[in-house]
Backbone bond lengths (Angstrom), bond angles and torsions (degrees), N, CA, C in turn:
res aa  C-N    CA-C-N  psi(-1)  N-CA   C-N-CA  omega(-1)  CA-C   N-CA-C  phi
1 M - - - 1.506 - - 1.521 110.38 -
2 I 1.370 117.74 -37.38 1.393 119.66 -172.30 1.516 112.73 -126.72
3 S 1.381 114.52 136.70 1.469 119.77 173.82 1.574 105.31 -105.98
4 V 1.335 116.22 125.88 1.445 119.83 174.73 1.561 111.20 -104.75
5 I 1.258 114.97 140.61 1.474 118.84 -174.47 1.554 108.00 -121.52
6 I 1.332 116.11 124.01 1.498 123.31 176.38 1.490 107.76 -115.87
7 P 1.412 117.93 110.06 1.434 118.07 168.09 1.571 110.74 -75.14
8 L 1.350 117.07 135.45 1.436 119.87 -169.99 1.527 108.39 -125.98
9 Y 1.308 112.00 120.16 1.444 118.92 169.96 1.548 112.82 -142.09
10 N 1.289 115.37 111.91 1.461 119.97 175.94 1.529 115.64 49.11
11 A 1.299 116.24 54.91 1.493 121.66 -175.08 1.507 109.54 -123.07
12 I 1.364 118.79 39.46 1.415 123.62 -168.88 1.548 111.32 -58.75
13 G 1.369 118.17 -29.27 1.432 118.27 -174.48 1.526 108.76 -90.91
14 F 1.265 124.11 -2.65 1.461 127.88 -179.52 1.495 118.80 -121.15
15 V 1.341 117.75 -29.62 1.430 120.35 -163.80 1.497 114.25 -66.00
16 E 1.320 120.84 -33.57 1.454 123.53 -179.62 1.528 111.39 -65.16
17 K 1.328 114.31 -39.83 1.503 119.84 176.09 1.535 108.99 -64.26
18 A 1.309 116.50 -41.45 1.457 120.07 -179.40 1.521 111.30 -62.75
19 I 1.312 114.45 -47.80 1.489 119.53 179.42 1.520 112.55 -61.18
20 N 1.304 118.50 -43.58 1.421 123.26 -178.37 1.484 111.58 -64.41
21 S 1.382 116.71 -37.96 1.441 117.53 174.94 1.517 118.09 -62.50
22 V 1.355 113.04 -26.44 1.451 118.40 173.72 1.479 112.44 -77.18
23 L 1.338 116.17 -42.17 1.509 121.46 -175.95 1.548 110.91 -64.80
24 L 1.321 117.13 -19.93 1.447 120.79 179.26 1.545 112.29 -70.80
25 L 1.279 115.29 -15.68 1.522 119.43 -172.65 1.551 108.54 -98.18
26 N 1.303 115.28 121.56 1.493 117.87 -179.09 1.465 115.22 -72.90
27 E 1.387 116.23 -17.63 1.478 118.71 176.77 1.530 113.84 -68.68
28 V 1.349 117.03 -19.54 1.442 123.61 -177.98 1.513 107.83 -85.64
29 L 1.338 114.81 115.12 1.515 119.94 176.62 1.547 113.49 -97.30
30 E 1.342 118.96 -15.71 1.433 120.11 170.29 1.487 109.78 -152.67
31 L 1.338 115.04 147.98 1.465 122.37 175.99 1.500 106.99 -123.17
32 L 1.329 114.80 116.72 1.450 121.79 -179.33 1.540 108.84 -100.43
33 V 1.304 115.69 105.19 1.439 123.09 175.99 1.498 108.97 -93.45
34 V 1.326 118.27 114.08 1.451 125.35 -174.80 1.531 109.48 -103.62
35 D 1.300 116.31 103.35 1.484 119.02 -179.16 1.510 108.70 -74.40
36 D 1.308 118.41 138.59 1.442 124.42 -175.41 1.547 108.72 -115.26
37 G 1.266 116.37 41.99 1.484 120.39 175.56 1.493 111.53 81.10
38 S 1.344 118.30 37.31 1.460 121.06 179.99 1.537 112.61 -63.43
39 T 1.324 113.03 142.46 1.467 117.86 -178.25 1.553 112.64 -122.29
40 D 1.289 116.62 9.93 1.538 121.02 -176.19 1.503 111.33 -107.13
41 G 1.288 119.78 7.87 1.494 119.35 179.93 1.508 110.92 102.41
42 S 1.362 118.02 -4.51 1.530 117.41 -177.81 1.488 111.14 -65.17
43 Y 1.347 120.31 -37.59 1.360 123.72 -179.22 1.631 111.74 -60.89
44 E 1.315 111.48 -44.25 1.486 117.03 -178.88 1.548 110.57 -67.77
45 L 1.314 114.44 -36.96 1.491 118.35 177.78 1.527 108.54 -65.12
46 A 1.298 117.79 -45.96 1.476 120.96 179.87 1.543 111.71 -61.38
47 L 1.327 115.57 -35.81 1.462 122.99 -179.26 1.557 107.93 -66.36
48 E 1.301 114.49 -43.83 1.494 118.99 179.48 1.485 110.00 -65.00
49 L 1.331 119.72 -42.38 1.456 121.95 178.11 1.571 112.94 -64.29
50 S 1.378 115.78 -38.65 1.407 120.48 -178.80 1.515 111.54 -65.33
51 Q 1.391 115.94 -30.08 1.453 120.10 178.75 1.568 112.74 -70.16
52 K 1.326 113.23 -19.62 1.494 116.68 -175.97 1.531 109.19 -99.69
53 E 1.313 120.41 -20.10 1.480 124.09 -175.86 1.500 112.25 -131.35
54 K 1.336 114.33 114.08 1.478 119.88 -172.62 1.561 114.54 -68.27
55 R 1.327 115.38 -15.18 1.477 117.61 175.32 1.519 114.65 -73.87
56 I 1.386 115.18 -20.72 1.468 119.86 -179.40 1.513 110.56 -81.55
57 I 1.291 118.36 124.63 1.452 121.91 169.02 1.543 109.33 -116.89
58 L 1.323 113.02 122.92 1.457 119.28 -176.31 1.551 109.53 -99.44
59 L 1.318 116.28 122.08 1.466 125.74 179.99 1.508 111.34 -117.34
60 S 1.267 118.51 161.46 1.453 124.26 174.39 1.514 109.85 -157.47
61 H 1.309 115.55 159.39 1.464 122.74 177.63 1.501 110.10 -70.87
62 K 1.332 116.44 162.92 1.467 119.69 174.23 1.532 110.73 -53.56
63 N 1.320 112.20 132.98 1.469 119.79 179.40 1.534 112.48 60.75
64 R 1.299 116.49 20.15 1.436 125.19 -178.15 1.542 110.85 51.11
65 E 1.339 113.90 46.09 1.427 120.47 179.06 1.527 113.26 -73.11
66 N 1.320 119.47 156.56 1.426 125.34 170.80 1.553 110.85 -86.90
67 R 1.232 119.83 111.49 1.526 119.72 -176.88 1.472 111.68 -120.10
68 G 1.264 123.35 -3.58 1.439 125.32 179.90 1.524 115.80 99.47
69 A 1.325 117.89 163.55 1.412 123.36 -177.75 1.499 114.62 -64.81
70 A 1.292 120.72 -35.53 1.502 123.84 178.24 1.461 110.67 -64.05
71 A 1.379 118.72 -47.57 1.498 120.62 178.85 1.490 110.75 -65.01
72 S 1.369 118.71 -35.68 1.450 123.06 179.68 1.510 109.25 -65.83
73 R 1.292 118.36 -49.10 1.531 120.42 176.52 1.498 110.76 -58.82
74 N 1.324 117.30 -42.74 1.458 117.91 -178.63 1.533 111.62 -64.47
75 L 1.297 116.32 -36.85 1.459 117.77 177.53 1.480 111.68 -65.97
76 G 1.284 117.26 -36.01 1.487 122.88 175.32 1.524 110.11 -62.71
77 V 1.339 117.42 -46.55 1.424 121.31 178.87 1.513 113.03 -59.94
78 E 1.262 116.89 -37.61 1.503 123.41 178.19 1.501 110.54 -63.42
79 Y 1.292 119.72 -35.39 1.471 123.89 -174.65 1.579 111.90 -95.74
80 A 1.352 115.01 -9.82 1.463 118.72 -176.52 1.595 112.01 -63.39
81 S 1.305 115.66 136.39 1.435 121.82 -174.84 1.553 115.93 -99.54
82 Y 1.303 117.14 -15.97 1.441 121.05 -170.98 1.547 112.80 -112.13
83 P 1.335 116.25 161.70 1.414 119.31 -166.65 1.556 115.25 -72.21
84 F 1.364 118.81 -19.61 1.453 122.37 -179.40 1.535 107.42 -116.60
85 I 1.347 113.22 140.89 1.457 119.71 -179.47 1.537 109.07 -123.20
86 A 1.311 115.05 143.23 1.457 121.48 177.13 1.618 107.05 -143.23
87 F 1.279 111.80 155.26 1.497 118.32 -178.17 1.538 113.98 -120.48
88 L 1.272 115.67 148.90 1.481 119.85 171.05 1.553 109.04 -141.25
89 D 1.293 115.89 132.33 1.427 119.69 173.51 1.574 110.76 -68.97
90 A 1.294 117.47 153.49 1.442 119.56 -170.78 1.550 114.05 -70.34
91 D 1.387 114.09 -18.97 1.449 119.23 -178.62 1.578 112.94 -105.45
92 D 1.311 114.99 19.90 1.458 120.40 -176.63 1.546 109.23 -127.57
93 T 1.327 116.82 177.93 1.478 118.47 179.93 1.566 111.10 -140.69
94 Y 1.396 111.86 157.08 1.429 117.30 169.90 1.525 110.35 -92.34
95 Y 1.287 116.13 156.20 1.488 118.91 174.23 1.548 104.20 -105.74
96 L 1.402 113.57 170.58 1.445 120.05 -167.31 1.520 110.04 -69.93
97 N 1.351 117.31 -23.39 1.483 119.29 176.72 1.519 114.61 -86.73
98 R 1.279 120.41 10.61 1.456 125.25 -170.64 1.499 114.92 -47.95
99 F 1.364 117.99 -44.97 1.423 120.71 -172.57 1.552 112.91 -113.68
100 L 1.342 118.52 1.25 1.420 119.08 -173.01 1.576 111.80 -56.23
101 E 1.322 117.10 -49.63 1.457 120.49 -175.68 1.565 107.04 -86.18
102 P 1.362 120.15 -46.08 1.496 118.57 -174.51 1.507 114.61 -53.48
103 I 1.412 116.77 -37.62 1.449 117.26 -179.04 1.477 114.53 -74.36
104 L 1.322 117.00 -38.99 1.459 118.75 175.13 1.499 111.32 -62.28
105 L 1.350 113.97 -40.88 1.472 119.14 -177.80 1.571 108.94 -61.78
106 L 1.355 115.64 -49.37 1.440 117.79 -176.00 1.506 112.91 -71.09
107 K 1.331 118.00 -36.71 1.413 119.31 178.29 1.519 116.20 -68.14
108 N 1.338 114.64 -38.20 1.475 119.42 -179.12 1.514 113.03 -85.91
109 N 1.321 119.97 -8.58 1.452 121.32 -177.78 1.573 109.92 -133.56
110 P 1.371 116.73 84.11 1.401 119.77 -172.95 1.584 114.20 -60.61
111 S 1.362 114.90 -18.95 1.443 119.94 -176.02 1.624 110.44 -77.28
112 I 1.312 114.54 -18.75 1.497 118.42 -176.55 1.538 105.84 -86.94
113 D 1.333 116.16 126.42 1.409 124.50 -177.13 1.569 117.44 -90.56
114 A 1.324 112.05 -30.92 1.480 118.62 177.58 1.527 110.59 -160.34
115 C 1.302 114.33 154.87 1.528 119.39 177.51 1.549 108.02 -138.09
116 F 1.308 111.70 166.13 1.497 118.74 -178.08 1.480 109.46 -149.85
117 G 1.308 118.77 161.49 1.452 123.12 -175.57 1.560 112.63 -142.52
118 I 1.304 113.42 -159.21 1.475 120.19 -175.36 1.528 109.24 -89.42
119 V 1.284 118.80 140.70 1.469 124.48 167.62 1.567 109.38 -114.96
120 E 1.325 114.57 154.87 1.463 120.88 174.98 1.499 105.68 -100.93
121 I 1.340 119.10 116.10 1.436 122.34 174.34 1.518 109.87 -83.23
122 K 1.320 115.95 124.22 1.488 121.07 -179.93 1.500 107.74 -111.75
123 Y 1.280 114.19 129.75 1.496 121.07 174.56 1.530 111.31 -96.18
124 L 1.330 116.33 101.55 1.404 117.78 -166.14 1.518 111.86 -63.52
125 D 1.323 119.22 -36.58 1.434 122.38 -175.90 1.588 112.64 -66.20
126 S 1.325 116.24 -43.82 1.440 123.18 -177.34 1.478 114.39 -90.41
127 G 1.334 117.30 -25.82 1.450 120.66 -175.22 1.541 114.44 86.57
128 N 1.328 115.18 -0.21 1.461 118.85 -177.92 1.550 111.75 -84.73
129 S 1.253 116.49 164.08 1.516 121.08 -179.20 1.503 110.39 -148.45
130 K 1.298 117.25 160.43 1.438 122.47 172.20 1.513 110.20 -152.95
131 L 1.320 119.63 164.26 1.470 125.05 -179.45 1.529 108.37 -96.62
132 F 1.331 114.49 146.52 1.436 120.16 -179.09 1.499 111.42 -148.61
133 G 1.358 116.15 139.28 1.448 119.73 167.33 1.491 113.33 115.55
134 S 1.389 121.00 3.13 1.481 117.13 -177.05 1.472 109.96 -83.63
135 L 1.352 113.05 138.82 1.476 120.59 -175.58 1.572 107.88 -137.62
136 N 1.301 116.69 134.60 1.416 119.43 170.75 1.514 113.98 -103.68
137 I 1.277 112.90 59.51 1.501 124.32 -174.40 1.498 106.71 -129.69
138 D 1.326 116.53 129.45 1.467 123.40 -176.63 1.471 114.53 -102.99
139 D 1.370 121.62 -31.01 1.429 123.91 -175.25 1.518 112.07 -101.28
140 S 1.336 115.60 150.20 1.491 118.77 -177.86 1.515 113.23 -69.18
141 T 1.355 117.11 -25.87 1.464 117.48 178.36 1.506 110.24 -64.52
142 S 1.280 119.74 -40.80 1.429 123.36 179.21 1.497 111.22 -72.76
143 I 1.301 117.01 -36.47 1.486 119.04 174.73 1.528 109.78 -63.45
144 L 1.360 116.19 -40.51 1.473 119.72 178.89 1.556 107.08 -61.87
145 T 1.250 117.45 -44.28 1.513 118.89 -178.36 1.529 109.60 -62.33
146 Y 1.328 116.71 -42.50 1.484 121.16 176.64 1.587 110.27 -57.64
147 L 1.316 117.00 -44.26 1.460 120.78 179.94 1.540 113.41 -68.48
148 L 1.328 114.67 -38.65 1.501 119.76 -179.70 1.522 108.97 -69.60
149 Q 1.345 118.97 -20.78 1.493 119.47 179.71 1.506 107.90 -92.19
150 G 1.329 120.32 10.48 1.383 119.06 175.33 1.577 112.40 106.50
151 G 1.326 119.10 0.01 1.434 122.83 -179.87 1.487 112.15 -69.23
152 Y 1.372 117.08 166.06 1.457 119.95 -174.24 1.541 107.87 -159.08
153 F 1.275 114.35 151.20 1.501 120.80 168.00 1.539 103.39 -134.00
154 H 1.365 115.73 150.50 1.447 119.49 -170.36 1.551 112.96 -79.98
155 T 1.297 117.10 149.71 1.399 122.47 -179.39 1.571 109.80 -62.94
156 N 1.281 121.59 -37.24 1.425 124.39 -179.32 1.549 112.10 -59.87
157 S 1.284 118.30 -18.40 1.465 119.94 -174.11 1.531 113.06 -102.32
158 V 1.339 117.15 -1.35 1.458 122.19 -172.95 1.489 111.74 -90.46
159 T 1.343 116.72 136.07 1.484 123.83 173.74 1.495 107.39 -124.76
160 V 1.379 117.85 124.81 1.452 120.12 -171.20 1.537 108.59 -129.24
161 R 1.362 114.87 145.24 1.423 119.05 172.06 1.558 107.13 -72.75
162 K 1.385 116.96 132.70 1.408 120.60 -177.22 1.535 110.48 -63.30
163 K 1.368 116.42 -35.78 1.438 119.99 -179.36 1.553 110.90 -60.88
164 F 1.331 115.16 -43.23 1.464 120.76 -179.02 1.504 107.64 -65.88
165 F 1.363 119.72 -44.32 1.428 125.22 177.28 1.564 111.19 -49.47
166 K 1.331 113.06 -48.64 1.497 116.85 -175.95 1.498 111.05 -71.96
167 E 1.295 119.91 -29.97 1.453 126.01 -179.38 1.507 112.35 -66.18
168 I 1.312 117.84 -44.56 1.494 121.51 -173.85 1.481 113.85 -97.78
169 G 1.354 118.04 -7.95 1.400 122.54 175.97 1.555 109.86 100.67
170 L 1.258 119.79 164.56 1.450 128.25 -167.44 1.627 108.79 -99.50
171 F 1.294 113.99 -171.74 1.483 115.91 174.63 1.506 113.59 -59.31
172 D 1.309 116.47 134.56 1.435 124.83 179.84 1.560 109.40 -86.75
173 Q 1.328 115.88 106.65 1.470 118.66 -173.50 1.533 111.23 -65.72
174 S 1.331 116.11 -24.78 1.513 118.20 -174.31 1.534 108.86 -73.83
175 C 1.389 120.12 -8.69 1.448 123.41 -178.03 1.522 114.73 -95.73
176 W 1.336 116.38 10.48 1.445 119.44 -176.13 1.511 109.73 -60.68
177 P 1.387 120.30 138.83 1.497 127.70 0.94 1.487 114.95 -92.88
178 H 1.351 115.87 25.97 1.420 117.87 -177.89 1.603 111.50 -109.64
179 E 1.282 116.57 22.32 1.514 118.02 -175.15 1.485 111.29 -63.17
180 D 1.399 120.73 -28.98 1.400 121.64 176.21 1.561 110.78 -69.85
181 S 1.323 115.94 -47.84 1.473 118.05 178.83 1.487 114.75 -59.35
182 E 1.273 118.34 -41.42 1.468 124.18 177.38 1.532 110.78 -62.73
183 L 1.382 116.18 -39.65 1.496 118.98 179.00 1.451 112.04 -68.74
184 W 1.390 120.15 -43.00 1.473 121.53 178.63 1.511 110.77 -60.41
185 I 1.325 117.99 -38.33 1.452 121.24 178.36 1.559 109.98 -63.29
186 R 1.317 115.65 -43.67 1.433 121.86 179.95 1.547 110.89 -63.14
187 M 1.378 113.84 -42.37 1.439 116.42 179.79 1.489 112.83 -67.76
188 A 1.343 119.45 -37.35 1.512 121.86 177.12 1.534 110.74 -66.14
189 A 1.362 116.66 -32.41 1.469 119.07 -179.01 1.528 112.08 -79.90
190 M 1.317 118.81 -26.41 1.447 119.85 -169.28 1.606 111.30 -109.11
191 G 1.328 114.36 -13.74 1.464 117.74 -176.92 1.478 113.27 -141.45
192 K 1.402 116.54 -155.38 1.442 118.58 -177.44 1.548 105.05 -123.69
193 L 1.292 116.18 122.01 1.466 123.75 -179.82 1.575 106.75 -113.33
194 K 1.333 109.17 152.93 1.507 114.31 177.66 1.538 111.44 -148.40
195 S 1.329 114.52 138.91 1.499 119.69 171.92 1.492 111.09 -82.56
196 I 1.333 116.97 129.38 1.477 116.61 -178.60 1.510 109.25 -72.59
197 C 1.315 115.64 166.06 1.483 123.80 -176.32 1.483 114.93 -83.29
198 E 1.371 116.65 -18.29 1.441 122.03 -176.23 1.535 111.45 -55.23
199 K 1.329 114.99 124.69 1.470 119.29 -175.36 1.538 111.56 -90.20
200 N 1.368 116.63 -11.57 1.436 119.72 176.48 1.514 111.72 -96.30
201 P 1.311 118.41 150.48 1.493 122.24 176.98 1.461 113.03 -58.80
202 I 1.286 114.85 143.42 1.541 121.21 -178.55 1.496 111.43 -106.10
203 A 1.347 115.92 -12.64 1.461 123.23 -179.50 1.520 111.81 -157.50
204 S 1.275 117.47 165.76 1.450 120.04 175.24 1.509 109.14 -110.10
205 Y 1.323 113.38 159.72 1.448 121.78 169.33 1.568 109.44 -135.00
206 T 1.290 115.45 114.48 1.469 120.06 -174.80 1.486 113.66 -95.28
207 I 1.353 115.65 126.23 1.463 121.56 179.92 1.531 106.87 -101.32
208 H 1.285 119.79 119.22 1.483 123.32 175.79 1.468 110.02 -144.91
209 G 1.334 118.71 179.41 1.449 124.74 -169.44 1.527 112.94 -54.98
210 N 1.375 116.36 -36.98 1.442 118.31 -169.26 1.551 111.54 -80.00
211 N 1.334 118.34 -16.60 1.453 118.53 175.91 1.480 115.58 -108.36
212 L 1.314 117.30 6.97 1.438 119.00 177.15 1.507 112.23 -86.12
213 S 1.319 118.43 -6.92 1.458 122.20 -178.59 1.556 115.57 -76.89
214 K 1.281 115.10 -11.64 1.487 116.73 -177.16 1.551 108.80 -80.72
215 V 1.235 120.81 65.18 1.452 126.39 179.56 1.544 108.42 -80.44
216 A 1.404 115.50 128.65 1.358 117.83 -178.74 1.513 115.30 -75.37
217 S 1.266 119.62 132.03 1.410 127.28 -177.95 1.473 108.92 -91.73
218 I 1.376 118.05 164.29 1.426 124.56 174.40 1.506 106.76 -62.67
219 R 1.225 120.16 -45.85 1.501 123.70 -178.42 1.479 110.19 -57.64
220 S 1.341 118.19 -48.75 1.421 119.37 -178.08 1.538 115.91 -65.16
221 K 1.272 112.92 -35.93 1.485 119.03 174.01 1.535 110.90 -64.32
222 R 1.281 115.28 -42.38 1.476 120.03 179.63 1.533 112.01 -62.87
223 K 1.358 114.36 -39.08 1.438 120.90 176.30 1.490 111.56 -61.83
224 M 1.352 115.59 -44.88 1.499 121.04 -178.75 1.484 110.83 -59.46
225 W 1.372 115.39 -52.07 1.475 119.56 -173.65 1.523 111.41 -69.56
226 S 1.289 115.19 -27.60 1.419 117.90 175.14 1.557 113.53 -69.45
227 M 1.333 114.22 -32.60 1.463 118.88 178.63 1.497 106.97 -78.23
228 V 1.364 122.69 -33.53 1.460 123.80 172.61 1.473 111.36 -58.72
229 Y 1.330 115.41 -45.39 1.538 121.49 179.03 1.550 107.79 -58.29
230 K 1.337 114.91 -48.99 1.451 119.61 -172.51 1.551 112.84 -65.48
231 K 1.314 115.49 -37.55 1.516 122.73 -175.59 1.492 114.65 -90.85
232 V 1.336 117.36 -31.09 1.480 118.99 -165.46 1.518 110.94 -116.78
233 F 1.303 120.55 -33.03 1.435 121.14 -167.81 1.573 114.20 -56.19
234 R 1.261 117.19 -38.90 1.508 119.37 -179.52 1.539 113.47 -86.30
235 L 1.274 121.60 5.76 1.432 125.53 172.93 1.540 109.94 -76.86
236 P 1.305 120.24 158.97 1.422 121.06 177.62 1.568 114.11 -75.38
237 I 1.352 111.76 74.36 1.461 117.28 -176.04 1.477 116.18 -104.51
238 G 1.372 116.93 -2.25 1.394 121.22 -179.00 1.578 114.71 90.80
239 F 1.303 115.37 155.89 1.492 121.90 -172.85 1.566 110.27 -63.15
240 R 1.341 112.81 -43.96 1.442 114.59 -175.83 1.534 112.29 -62.51
241 N 1.286 118.90 -41.46 1.458 122.47 -178.21 1.507 109.47 -69.04
242 R 1.365 120.11 -35.79 1.383 120.51 175.64 1.564 110.70 -64.87
243 S 1.271 112.47 -39.92 1.526 117.15 -179.54 1.463 107.84 -61.36
244 L 1.422 119.89 -41.36 1.415 120.34 -177.49 1.569 113.10 -65.20
245 I 1.317 115.03 -34.93 1.433 118.42 177.40 1.522 109.79 -63.89
246 L 1.345 115.61 -46.67 1.512 118.19 -178.81 1.502 108.42 -64.19
247 R 1.339 120.59 -39.65 1.438 124.53 178.64 1.557 109.43 -56.42
248 Q 1.292 116.74 -46.13 1.470 121.49 -177.84 1.539 109.15 -66.96
249 L 1.292 117.82 -38.80 1.465 118.52 175.55 1.464 114.31 -67.18
250 V 1.333 119.78 -41.86 1.449 121.29 174.84 1.490 111.79 -59.59
251 K 1.373 114.30 -45.89 1.486 118.49 -179.42 1.520 113.41 -58.86
252 I 1.307 117.21 -45.68 1.475 120.35 -177.72 1.518 111.13 -70.98
253 W 1.372 117.23 -33.74 1.451 117.06 174.63 1.529 115.20 -69.62
254 L 1.309 115.51 -33.14 1.482 119.01 173.89 1.501 109.78 -66.86
255 K 1.381 117.97 -40.46 1.468 118.06 177.53 1.529 108.75 -64.83
256 T 1.354 120.50 -37.41 1.425 122.21 178.95 1.551 108.64 -62.35
257 W 1.328 117.99 -43.53 1.481 122.15 -174.39 1.562 107.55 -66.03
258 L 1.388 115.02 -44.14 1.438 118.88 -178.51 1.527 112.77 -66.34
259 F 1.348 115.38 -33.91 1.483 119.15 177.37 1.493 111.26 -68.71
260 V 1.373 119.22 -37.56 1.435 122.15 -176.11 1.519 110.63 -73.61
261 Y 1.319 115.61 -39.59 1.479 120.41 -168.81 1.540 113.70 -106.16
262 K 1.327 117.39 5.23 1.489 116.88 -178.64 1.594 108.69 -74.61
């Protein structure tokens, strides 16, 4: 029923736990691990695990190049065999309830294109945690407004119909490191999204030293909002949502001007 995609880059200390958390779930019929040019032994470990478990399919880019998480997820989507797609970062885990509600929701409601839930953010250094991603919003227009105001839900909690994914386009690599935010905005504008009702987290997101380096720059934010304007602004999203896109563009251009001329 479900294809899970794990982009893998130098996560030797985490990836086996991530893979095992997926394999515990009977709803997952294939796990596509997409190596992104790992140099720390992660690829070899994933290869060893794939030889023991037939559900694991190990992929890599041509010449085992490093092309980024967006390209790796896109490659996984291209090879996915099943109607529902989900993602997991290589240093995170799924919980046993990961697909209990999402699959029922999508199977029983053909008009819903994707859904998302709560993740548990774990701070590895301090040992603290918090919940993130709960929304009491039912319609995609309101979810779109939430996203255009800077809202976010985590990639680990998203379940998407493969057909919808292919219709609207995949992750936009030019929007790094905001390619997920740009895609969720596009999904909310072009389809129907829903927050699941499950009040418990369905996955974890681990924050540690190696993933704190992806600091968003003014240039990357400008690129993302420019792509949102290009792809979404002329869709039937309503006056308020168009105004929010313009507001974000003005804000980022003002920041650019102040940065250049300060």
